[in-house]
N, C-alpha and C positions, 0 to 999 in steps of 0.2 A: 737608480735603475737597476743594480745588481740586487738590492733588497727586494724590489718588486719580482724580480724573476725567480730568485730563491722561493720568496712566498707563494707565488703562483704555482711553482712546481710542487709543493705540497698541498696547496688548497685544490688543485686540479683533481687531486687523487679523491677528494671527499665532495667533489661537485660545488665547491664553494669560490670559484674563481672571481665572484664578484665582490669578495671581501679584499682583494688585493689592495685597492685603493684605502680602505681602513687600515689594514696592517702597516702600509707603509706610513701614512699620516701619523698614527698613532706612536709608532715606532720611532720615527724621525722627531717627532715633537717632545716625547718623553725622554728618550734614551740618546740615540746616535747623534741627534743635531747639536745638542750641549757638550757631548763628550769629544767628538771629532772636532768640533770648533775649538774648544779648550785645548786639546792636546795639539792643533795646528798653531794657534795663537801664541800659547805657551812655548813652542819650538821655534817660532819666528821671532816674537817680540821678547821673549825670555832670554833667549841666546844674546840678542841685542843687547838687552838691559844689563846683563851680566858683563859683556865683553865692554860696554860703555863704562861702566862703574870700574871694572877692573882696571882698564886703561887709565881712567882718571885716578886711580889709587897709585898706579905706578908712576904716573907723571906728577904726582903730588898735588893735583888739582883740589882733591878733597880737603887736604890739608890747608891750601890757599882759601877754601871757602870757611874753614874753622878760624883762619887767621883773620878774616873779614867779620867775624862773629855771624855767618849765615850756616844755618843748621844744614847740614848735608840731607838729613832726613827730609826736613821740610822742602828743602830746595830740589832734591833728586827723586825720593822715593814718594811723597804724597803725589806730585802730578801724574805718575805712572800708575800709581795706585787707583786713583780717581778715573783715569781714562781706562784702565783694565776694567774696573768695575761697571763703567757706563759703557763700554764697546762691545764688551763679550755678550751681553744680552742682545744687542742689536745685531750683531754678527749671527748669534744662535738663530734669531727670526729669520734672516738672510738664509742661512744654511737649512733651515726647516722649509723654507718655500722652495729654495733648490732642489732638495731632495724629493719632495713632493712632485715638482715639476719634472725632475728625471724619471718619477716612477711613471709619470703621465706616458711618457715615451714608449715605456713597455705596455702599460695599459691600452694604448690606442693601437699599438702595431700588434701585440699577441693576445691581449685578454677581451678583444670585441667592445671596448669602451670607445665613446666619443671623447674628445678633450672636456668638453663642458660636463659631461656626465662623470668623468672622473675626477675632475675639481670638485664638482658639486658632492660627490660621495665622500671625497676626502674633508671636505669642510663639514659636512653633516656628521661625520664619525667624531670628530674633536670635540671635547670637552673644554670648558675652561680650565679644569683641573690639570689636564693634558697639556696645556699651553702654560699654565703658571709653574708646574713643577719642572718643565724644561728650563725656564727663565730663573727659578730659583737655583737649579743646579747649575746654570752657567755663572750666578753672580757667586756661588761656594767655589766654583773651580778659579774663579778670578781672584777671589780674596787671599788665598796664602802665595799665589805666583810672584807678585812684585816684590813684596818684602823678601821673600827667600832668595829670588835672583839677585837681588841688590846685596843682600848679606853675601851670596857666593862671591859675587865680583869684589866684595870689599875683604873677605877673610882671604889671607896669603896661602897660597896652594902649598901642599907638600912638596918639598924639593924645590920651589920656585923661588929664586932670588928677586930682590928688588930690581935689578938689573935687567931682569927677565924680558921685559918690554912687552907691546902689545901682541904681537903674532903668537907667543906662548900662552898669555891668557886667553886669546880667543879660542885657541885650541880645548881649553878645558870646558866651554860651553856646553857642546854638545851631550857630554856626560852627564852633565846636570840636568839639562832638558829631559833626558831619558828617564831620569830619577825621579823628577818633579810630574811628568807625564803619568808614570806607575802610580804615584802617591795620589792622583786624581782618581783613580778607580775605585778605591773604598768610598769616597765621597758619593760615587754615582751608585754603589751597592746600598748605601744606608738611605740615600734619599730615594731609592725607588720602592720605598715600603709597600705602596699598594697603588 
């Protein structure tokens, strides 16, 4: 809705207020939907993954898996990686739809659109390339996050002894979330070629 408001402010100066639906639909599906979804999912799930693995490392559960000849990577990382690769594009589609519907609230209230006309203008403005670009970006955002957060959870932190326990390990997660989120931005830049 904020995107529609800001776009309308500039487009109204040029007499192109009818292009609000196009601006919102294309920018949500190509850029904002995948990026915001990735940041939220990495922040929520990534922090939980790192805290879970960190707690398992401190309580020697990972050592127990290795003792039972179970690969911790296959047992812990692979399911999280697969889930992230499948669900982030699904959540991106949901975020795109919610962003376009949020823009329709402004379009109906302020830009003299009807709801049906706004949705139709949004659908007409989207090309298959716009949608696939956003989905490819979401997969690219999903691919580095599970392995990196698991490695962060497994790596002992500086000054953190084995007896530090879960609460201290959980405190390390938000700083890593921020660095991983910032690392997602270059993916967005390089995949936005045209």
